[in-house]
C-alpha positions in Angstrom: 152.3 132.6 92.0 152.5 131.9 95.7 150.5 133.3 98.6 152.3 136.2 100.6 151.7 136.3 104.4 151.7 140.0 105.4 151.7 141.8 108.9 148.3 143.1 110.4 149.3 146.8 109.7 149.5 146.2 105.9 145.7 146.9 106.0 146.3 150.5 106.9 149.1 150.8 104.3 146.7 149.5 101.6 144.3 152.4 102.2 146.8 154.9 102.6 148.5 153.6 99.1 144.9 153.7 97.6 144.5 157.4 98.7 148.0 158.4 97.7 147.7 156.7 94.1 144.5 158.2 93.4 145.4 161.8 94.1 148.6 161.1 91.9 146.3 160.6 88.7 142.9 161.8 90.0 141.4 162.7 86.7 142.5 159.5 85.0 141.2 157.3 87.8 138.1 159.1 88.5 137.4 159.2 84.6 137.9 155.3 84.4 135.7 154.7 87.3 133.0 156.8 85.7 133.4 154.9 82.5 133.0 151.6 84.4 129.7 152.9 86.0 128.5 154.1 82.4 129.4 150.6 80.9 127.6 148.6 83.4 124.4 151.0 83.2 124.4 150.7 79.5 124.6 146.9 79.5 121.9 147.0 82.0 119.6 148.6 79.5 119.8 145.8 76.9 116.5 144.2 76.6 115.9 140.9 78.4 119.4 140.0 79.1 120.8 143.3 80.2 121.0 142.7 83.8 122.9 139.5 83.3 125.3 141.2 81.1 126.1 143.9 83.4 126.7 141.2 86.3 129.2 139.3 83.7 130.9 142.3 82.9 131.8 143.2 86.4 134.9 141.1 87.0 136.6 142.2 83.7 135.8 146.0 84.4 137.1 145.6 88.1 140.2 144.2 86.7 140.5 147.2 84.5 140.3 149.5 87.4 143.1 147.5 89.0 145.2 147.8 86.0 144.6 151.4 86.0 145.7 151.7 89.7 148.9 149.6 88.8 149.6 152.1 85.9 149.2 155.2 88.2 151.2 153.4 91.2 154.2 152.7 88.5 154.0 156.6 87.6 152.2 156.1 84.2 149.0 157.8 83.1 146.1 155.0 82.6 144.6 155.6 79.2 140.7 154.8 78.8 141.5 151.3 77.1 143.0 150.2 80.3 139.5 149.6 81.5 139.2 146.9 79.0 142.7 145.3 79.7 141.0 141.9 80.7 139.5 141.6 77.2 142.8 142.7 75.3 145.2 140.1 76.5 144.5 137.1 74.4 141.5 135.2 73.2 142.2 132.5 75.8 142.3 135.0 78.6 139.2 136.8 77.3 137.4 133.6 77.4 138.6 132.7 80.9 137.4 136.2 82.1 134.0 135.8 80.5 133.7 132.4 82.3 134.5 134.3 85.5 131.7 136.8 84.9 129.3 134.0 84.1 130.1 132.5 87.6 129.7 136.0 89.1 126.2 136.5 87.6 125.2 133.0 88.7 126.3 133.9 92.2 124.5 137.2 92.3 121.5 135.6 90.9 121.6 132.9 93.4 121.9 135.4 96.3 118.8 137.4 94.9 116.8 134.3 94.4 117.3 133.0 98.0 116.5 136.6 99.1 113.2 136.4 97.1 112.0 133.5 99.4 112.0 136.0 102.4 110.0 139.1 100.7 108.7 137.8 97.4 111.6 139.3 95.1 110.9 142.9 96.0 114.5 143.5 97.3 115.8 141.6 94.1 113.8 143.7 91.9 115.1 146.9 93.3 118.7 145.6 93.3 118.5 144.3 89.7 116.3 147.2 88.2 117.2 150.1 90.3 114.7 152.7 91.5 111.5 152.2 93.3 113.2 152.4 96.6 111.3 154.7 99.2 111.5 155.1 103.0 108.4 153.2 103.4 109.7 150.2 101.5 112.8 150.1 103.5 111.1 150.0 106.6 109.1 147.0 105.6 110.1 144.0 107.8 110.2 141.6 104.8 112.2 143.9 102.7 114.8 144.6 105.6 115.0 140.9 106.2 115.9 140.3 102.5 118.3 143.2 102.4 120.2 141.8 105.4 120.2 138.2 104.0 121.5 139.2 100.7 124.3 141.3 102.5 125.2 138.2 104.5 125.2 135.9 101.5 127.0 138.3 99.1 129.9 138.7 101.5 131.8 135.4 100.6 130.9 135.9 97.1 132.6 139.2 97.2 135.7 137.7 99.0 136.0 134.9 96.5 135.9 137.4 93.7 138.1 139.9 95.3 141.3 138.5 93.7 139.8 136.3 91.2 139.9 138.6 88.1 143.4 139.6 88.8 144.6 136.0 89.3 143.0 135.0 86.0 144.4 138.1 84.1 147.9 138.2 85.5 148.7 134.7 86.6 146.6 132.8 83.9 144.8 130.9 86.9 141.7 128.8 86.0 138.5 130.8 86.8 137.2 128.3 89.4 140.6 127.8 90.9 141.0 131.6 91.1 137.9 131.9 93.5 139.4 129.3 95.9 142.9 131.1 95.9 141.3 134.5 96.5 139.3 133.1 99.5 142.5 131.4 100.7 144.6 134.5 100.5 142.0 136.6 102.4 141.5 133.9 105.3 145.4 133.5 105.7 145.7 137.3 105.7 142.4 138.0 107.6 143.9 140.4 110.2 145.2 142.6 107.7 141.9 142.4 105.6 139.9 143.0 108.8 141.9 145.9 109.6 141.5 147.1 106.1 137.9 146.8 106.3 137.8 148.6 109.5 139.7 151.5 108.0 137.4 151.8 105.0 134.2 151.6 107.3 135.7 154.5 109.5 136.6 156.5 106.4 133.1 155.9 105.0 131.5 157.0 108.3 133.8 160.1 108.3 132.8 161.0 104.6 129.1 160.4 105.6 129.4 163.0 108.5 130.8 165.5 106.3 128.2 164.7 103.7 125.4 165.3 106.3 126.9 168.6 107.4 127.1 169.6 103.8 123.6 168.5 103.3 122.3 170.7 106.3 124.3 173.7 105.0 123.1 173.5 101.4 119.5 172.8 102.3 119.7 175.9 104.4 120.5 178.1 101.4 119.1 176.1 98.6 117.1 172.9 98.2 117.3 169.1 98.2 118.2 168.7 94.6 121.2 170.9 94.9 122.2 169.2 98.2 122.1 165.6 96.5 124.1 167.0 93.4 126.6 168.4 96.1 127.0 165.2 97.9 127.3 162.8 94.9 131.0 163.7 94.1 132.0 162.7 97.6 130.5 159.4 97.3 132.0 158.8 93.7 135.5 159.9 94.8 135.4 157.5 97.9 134.3 154.6 95.7 137.1 155.4 93.1 139.9 155.4 96.0 138.5 152.0 97.3 138.9 150.4 93.8 142.2 152.0 93.4 143.2 150.4 96.9 142.3 147.0 95.6 145.2 146.8 93.6 147.6 147.0 96.6 145.8 144.2 98.5 146.4 142.0 95.4 150.0 143.2 94.8 150.9 142.3 98.5 149.1 139.1 98.9 150.6 137.2 96.0 154.2 136.6 94.8 154.3 136.4 91.0 157.8 135.2 90.8 157.0 132.0 92.8 155.6 128.5 91.7 152.0 128.3 90.8 150.8 126.9 94.2 148.9 128.1 97.3 150.3 126.6 100.5 
């Protein structure tokens, strides 16, 4: 496995490939994304350790979504069990993925712990437990500072785990080493990834504007609950397409036929 250097316009191609592949198998990929959300939500309800279990499962389930995108890209229909591909390869691979999940959980908890020093843990509680978020709370200076600090701290963590599950699963890279390789791949191809991020930001803003117009239209003829129901599918579809596009960032960043080194 060797790092590939890609030209800057590849960032646009990743987004386009994600959109094209998603609409090639929209029902399967959307269904798997909803399964992803459901599994994480169910794990989060486990008493005492639910939040940690949900975080540990994120890398393995993210790999499942990438595997589903790979199946769709190659013209196959992703089956439901594809979501759990990371745990079906071999016992050794499963252990490595669980170790990666534990590292992810530790990283997120460290980020939340640092943010708790700013606002006394209010943002961390909302993030971990969900709910309790009101416009008044968002406007509190301490809560906003903790939110922005968490965002800045989570960015390098997310980049380290961007390719890590795929490297562990498809290239048998050790969990800790996969984090390093992921960061190196993104840094060496930073122009393409910056363009990729900018494209997704623009796409998200565009969808947001459409959602606002839809909200205004629906509110005029119905009510807030129906408006929120009408907006939810847009955000879910966009998130599912984003996860689909991640497969292409990995596919083009690493050469599977080369030796297991990163220059």
